[in-house]
C-alpha positions in Angstrom: 10.2 38.4 -18.6 14.0 38.1 -18.8 16.5 40.9 -19.5 17.1 39.5 -22.9 13.3 39.7 -23.7 13.1 43.3 -22.5 16.2 44.2 -24.6 14.5 42.6 -27.7 11.3 44.5 -27.1 13.2 47.8 -26.6 15.3 47.4 -29.7 12.2 46.5 -31.7 10.3 49.7 -31.0 13.4 51.9 -31.2 14.1 50.5 -34.6 10.5 51.0 -35.6 10.7 54.6 -34.4 13.9 55.2 -36.4 12.4 53.6 -39.4 9.4 55.9 -39.1 11.5 59.0 -38.7 13.6 58.2 -41.8 10.9 56.6 -43.9 8.2 59.2 -43.6 10.2 62.0 -45.5 11.1 59.5 -48.2 7.5 58.4 -48.6 6.1 61.9 -48.4 8.6 64.4 -49.7 6.5 67.4 -48.7 6.8 66.5 -45.0 9.4 68.4 -43.1 12.1 67.1 -40.8 10.2 68.1 -37.6 7.2 66.1 -38.5 9.4 63.1 -39.3 11.1 63.3 -36.0 7.7 63.7 -34.3 6.4 60.6 -36.1 9.4 58.5 -35.0 9.0 59.8 -31.4 5.4 58.8 -31.4 6.2 55.3 -32.5 8.9 55.0 -29.8 6.6 56.3 -27.1 3.8 54.0 -28.2 6.2 51.0 -28.2 7.5 52.0 -24.8 3.9 52.3 -23.5 3.0 48.8 -24.8 6.2 47.4 -23.4 5.4 48.8 -20.0 1.8 47.4 -20.1 3.0 44.0 -21.1 5.7 44.0 -18.4 3.2 45.0 -15.7 0.7 42.3 -16.8 3.4 39.7 -16.6 4.5 40.9 -13.2 1.0 40.7 -11.9 0.7 37.2 -13.3 3.9 36.2 -11.6 2.8 37.8 -8.3 -0.5 35.9 -8.5 1.3 32.6 -9.0 3.6 33.4 -6.1 0.7 34.3 -3.9 -1.1 31.1 -4.8 2.1 29.1 -3.9 2.3 31.0 -0.6 -1.3 30.2 0.2 -0.8 26.6 -0.7 2.3 26.5 1.6 0.3 28.1 4.4 -2.5 25.5 3.9 0.0 22.7 4.1 1.6 24.2 7.2 -1.8 24.6 8.8 -2.6 20.9 8.0 0.8 19.9 9.5 0.1 21.9 12.6 -3.3 20.3 13.0 -1.8 16.8 12.6 0.9 17.7 15.2 -1.9 18.8 17.6 -3.7 15.5 17.0 -0.5 13.6 17.7 0.0 15.5 20.9 -3.6 14.8 21.9 -3.0 11.1 21.2 0.2 11.0 23.2 -1.6 12.7 26.2 -4.2 9.9 25.9 -1.5 7.3 26.4 -1.5 8.2 30.1 -5.2 8.6 30.4 -7.7 5.8 31.0 -9.8 4.7 28.0 -12.8 5.4 30.2 -11.9 9.0 30.8 -14.9 11.4 30.4 -15.3 12.7 26.9 -12.8 10.3 25.3 -15.4 8.1 23.7 -17.0 11.1 22.1 -14.0 11.6 19.9 -14.2 9.7 16.5 -11.8 6.7 16.5 -10.1 8.1 19.7 -10.8 5.0 21.7 -9.3 2.8 18.9 -6.2 5.0 18.6 -5.6 5.1 22.4 -6.2 1.3 22.7 -3.7 0.6 19.9 -1.1 2.8 21.4 -1.7 1.4 24.8 -1.3 -2.1 23.5 2.0 -1.2 21.8 3.2 0.4 25.0 2.3 -2.6 27.1 4.0 -5.0 24.6 7.1 -2.9 24.6 7.2 -2.9 28.4 6.8 -6.6 28.5 9.7 -7.0 26.0 11.9 -4.7 27.9 11.1 -6.7 31.0 12.4 -9.8 29.3 15.9 -8.2 29.0 16.5 -8.9 32.7 15.5 -12.5 32.6 16.5 -15.5 30.5 13.5 -17.1 28.8 12.8 -20.7 29.5 12.7 -23.3 26.8 14.9 -23.8 23.7 16.3 -20.8 22.1 15.4 -20.0 18.5 18.1 -20.8 16.0 20.3 -18.1 14.6 21.1 -18.7 10.9 24.7 -18.3 9.6 23.5 -15.3 7.7 22.5 -13.5 10.9 25.8 -14.4 12.6 27.5 -12.7 9.7 25.4 -9.6 10.3 24.4 -9.4 6.6 20.9 -8.0 7.1 18.4 -10.7 7.8 17.8 -9.1 11.2 16.2 -5.6 11.2 19.1 -4.6 13.5 21.1 -3.2 10.6 21.6 -3.4 6.9 24.4 -5.3 5.1 27.9 -4.1 5.8 28.2 -2.1 2.6 25.1 -0.2 3.6 26.7 1.4 6.6 27.5 5.0 6.2 31.2 5.9 6.5 30.3 8.5 9.1 28.9 5.9 11.4 31.0 4.0 13.9 30.5 0.9 16.0 31.6 0.4 19.6 35.3 -0.3 19.5 36.3 -3.8 20.5 39.6 -3.5 22.3 41.4 -6.7 23.3 40.0 -8.1 26.5 36.5 -6.8 26.2 34.2 -9.4 27.7 30.8 -10.6 26.6 29.2 -9.2 29.7 30.1 -5.6 28.8 28.6 -6.1 25.3 25.5 -7.6 26.8 25.2 -4.8 29.3 25.5 -2.2 26.5 22.9 -4.0 24.5 20.4 -4.2 27.3 21.0 -0.5 28.2 20.4 0.6 24.6 17.1 -1.3 24.4 15.9 -0.4 27.9 16.5 3.3 27.2 14.9 3.1 23.7 18.1 4.2 21.9 16.9 2.6 18.6 17.6 4.7 15.6 15.6 4.0 12.4 17.2 4.3 9.0 15.4 4.3 5.6 16.8 3.3 2.3 14.8 3.9 -0.9 13.6 1.2 -3.3 13.1 2.8 -6.7 11.2 2.0 -9.9 13.3 1.8 -13.0 14.2 3.6 -15.2 12.5 6.6 -13.6 14.3 6.1 -10.2 11.1 7.2 -8.4 10.9 6.2 -4.8 8.3 3.5 -4.3 9.3 2.0 -1.0 11.6 2.5 1.9 13.4 -0.4 3.6 13.4 0.1 7.3 16.5 -0.7 9.3 16.9 -0.3 13.1 20.3 0.3 14.7 21.1 0.2 18.4 22.9 3.2 19.9 25.1 2.9 23.0 25.2 5.5 25.7 28.3 7.1 24.1 26.5 7.5 20.8 28.3 4.8 18.9 26.4 2.0 17.3 26.3 -1.7 18.3 26.6 -3.7 15.2 25.0 -7.2 14.7 28.4 -9.0 14.4 29.3 -7.6 17.9 26.2 -8.8 19.8 24.3 -11.5 17.9 26.2 -14.5 19.2 26.3 -13.0 22.7 22.5 -12.3 22.6 21.9 -15.8 21.3 23.7 -17.4 24.3 21.7 -15.1 26.6 18.4 -16.2 25.0 17.6 -12.6 23.9 17.5 -12.9 20.1 13.7 -13.0 19.8 13.3 -10.1 22.4 15.8 -7.9 20.5 14.2 -8.6 17.1 10.7 -8.0 18.5 11.7 -4.6 20.0 13.3 -3.6 16.7 10.3 -4.6 14.8 8.0 -2.6 17.1 10.2 0.4 16.5 9.8 0.0 12.8 6.0 -0.2 13.1 6.0 3.0 15.2 7.9 4.8 12.4 5.6 3.5 9.7 2.5 4.6 11.6 4.1 8.0 12.3 5.1 8.7 8.7 2.4 7.0 6.6 0.3 10.2 6.5 3.1 12.2 4.9 4.2 9.5 2.4 0.9 8.7 0.7 2.3 6.6 -2.1 5.3 5.1 -0.3 5.4 1.6 1.2 7.7 0.4 3.9 9.6 -2.9 4.0 10.4 -4.1 7.5 12.4 -7.2 8.2 10.8 -9.9 10.3 13.0 -12.7 11.6 12.3 -16.4 12.2 12.9 -15.7 15.9 10.0 -13.2 15.9 7.7 -15.6 14.0 8.5 -18.4 16.4 7.8 -16.3 19.5 4.2 -17.3 20.0 3.5 -14.9 22.9 4.8 -11.9 21.0 3.0 -12.8 17.8 -0.3 -13.2 19.5 -0.2 -9.6 20.7 1.5 -8.3 17.5 -1.3 -9.7 15.4 -3.8 -7.9 17.6 -1.9 -4.6 17.2 -1.8 -5.0 13.4 -5.5 -5.8 13.3 -6.3 -2.7 15.3 -4.2 -0.5 12.9 -4.8 -2.4 9.6 -6.5 0.6 7.9 -3.4 2.7 8.8 -0.8 0.2 7.8 -2.5 -1.5 4.8 -1.1 -1.5 2.1 2.0 0.4 3.4 3.5 -2.5 5.3 5.6 -5.2 3.6 7.3 -7.8 5.8 10.6 -9.2 4.5 11.8 -12.7 5.3 15.0 -14.5 4.3 14.6 -17.5 2.0 16.3 -19.8 4.5 14.0 -18.7 7.3 11.0 -19.2 5.1 12.0 -22.7 4.1 13.0 -23.7 7.6 9.8 -22.3 9.2 7.5 -24.7 7.4 3.7 -24.7 7.8 3.9 -22.9 11.2 5.6 -19.8 9.7 3.3 -19.9 6.7 0.3 -20.0 9.0 1.4 -16.8 10.7 2.2 -15.1 7.4 -1.2 -16.0 6.1 -2.8 -14.4 9.2 -0.9 -11.2 8.5 -1.8 -11.5 4.9 -5.5 -11.6 5.7 -5.0 -8.3 7.6 -3.7 -6.7 4.4 0.0 -7.1 4.9 2.3 -8.1 2.0 5.6 -9.9 2.0 9.0 -9.9 0.3 11.7 -12.6 0.2 15.4 -11.8 0.3 18.7 -13.6 1.0 17.8 -15.7 -2.0 20.2 -18.6 -2.5 18.0 -20.8 -4.8 16.6 -19.1 -7.8 14.3 -22.1 -8.6 11.4 -20.4 -6.8 7.8 -21.5 -7.0 6.4 -18.1 -7.8 2.7 -19.3 -7.8 3.2 -20.6 -4.3 4.6 -17.3 -3.1 1.7 -15.5 -4.6 -0.8 -17.7 -2.7 0.9 -16.5 0.5 0.8 -12.7 -0.5 4.5 -12.5 -1.4 4.8 -9.6 -3.9 8.6 -9.0 -4.0 11.7 -11.0 -4.6 15.1 -9.4 -3.8 18.2 -10.7 -5.6 21.7 -9.2 -5.5 22.6 -7.1 -8.5 25.9 -9.0 -9.0 24.0 -12.2 -9.2 21.5 -10.9 -11.7 24.3 -9.8 -13.9 26.5 -12.9 -13.5 26.8 -14.7 -16.9 27.0 -18.0 -15.0 23.5 -17.3 -13.6 22.0 -16.1 -16.8 19.9 -19.2 -17.4 18.5 -19.3 -13.9 17.8 -15.6 -13.9 16.0 -15.9 -17.2 13.9 -18.8 -16.0 12.9 -16.8 -12.9 12.0 -13.8 -15.1 9.7 -16.1 -17.2 8.0 -17.5 -14.2 7.3 -13.9 -13.0 5.6 -12.9 -16.2 2.0 -12.3 -15.6 2.4 -12.7 -11.8 1.9 -9.8 -9.3 5.4 -10.2 -8.0 8.2 -7.7 -8.7 11.9 -8.5 -8.9 14.1 -6.0 -6.9 17.8 -5.8 -7.7 19.6 -4.9 -4.5 23.1 -3.5 -3.8 23.1 -1.5 -7.1 26.2 0.7 -6.8 27.2 2.0 -10.3 25.6 3.4 -13.5 27.2 0.6 -15.5 25.3 -2.0 -13.4 22.1 0.0 -13.8 22.5 0.0 -17.6 22.8 -3.7 -17.7 19.8 -4.2 -15.4 17.7 -2.1 -17.7 18.7 -4.2 -20.6 17.4 -7.2 -18.6 14.1 -5.3 -17.9 14.5 -5.2 -14.1 11.8 -3.0 -12.8 13.0 -2.1 -9.3 16.4 -1.3 -7.7 17.9 -0.6 -4.3 21.5 0.3 -3.4 23.9 3.2 -2.9 23.4 4.4 -6.4 19.8 5.4 -5.5 20.5 6.4 -1.9 22.2 5.1 1.2 20.3 4.4 4.5 19.4 7.7 6.1 18.3 8.4 9.6 14.6 9.0 9.7 13.6 12.5 10.9 11.0 10.9 13.1 13.6 8.6 14.7 14.6 9.5 18.3 
């Protein structure tokens, strides 16, 4: 009980006692003053006793609730410790042979070790590519990627960068070789930081998904931004290797965090360079198949509209194989709002991202309205991205937009599981 409640109770029985002391002589003239005082004292004492009993009962109830909360916290901590022990055991298994004595006796241990070993082998092969230039034609890099606006999983759009972060300075005279060396060094030493930005349901602002961004950290702790290295990496034939390594890092994070975020999905960018890398995709599909029960339905791959249209049937074939494994897809970098929604649904696309400013542009009202009508009754959600103000949010709610992403709901934050 609060102090105010205690004060009310005390005043109540004090007033009752005073009323008894004064009222008894008036009601019964024959009773003396001593008896009247005694009557009032008895009422006050009885009220104080009841007050004390009620206070103690409430305190016991509060203590019981606290004890229950502490027990729950202990149970959660114990569960976390057990998961940590299991993770450590799995990590030890990475260096052990899958035929080690006793390993096959553990439920799902062989599958877990096999999946992690496959990931480690694929990562080693990708890192090995950094020292050599792949043969054959290089995958194209779209103008959007050259602008560093977020098609690649390397980093989010420029406005999404935290003011506290800094890129490697580019003083006059820095050569491409130095940037390429810094890039290779960051990848070879696994200096890949993973950032998460929430995608929220509206109007509740409840976190439903996290978009996953990977950023490369140089030896001095500063970040290599896409506009610094994309063209250089393209000339060196390393675009697909870089994108593949960043995607693998995202998958590692999703697997590591999916147990703690039971109702949260993760949106990971997948580039045309990755989809066109046949050798990588062959192994990547095997890894997803091995872990589909862990990843499904947590994993959403995001692809730019230009990459999707340019990829044709080959890209759609790969997406369909991922879709059969339980993965879902999102389309962003939308330039043309005249989207065939039914065709997207047939290929397991469940999200369409459109910039907030475009959704609110009066000149686009007719196209946005037509897209909204095509979405009615379809299992596809429209996400307004780059939402930065409450005024923008109010207008989006008037247009019945169900999901939002942007600084208003949270900037990209470094994942606690990121190294």
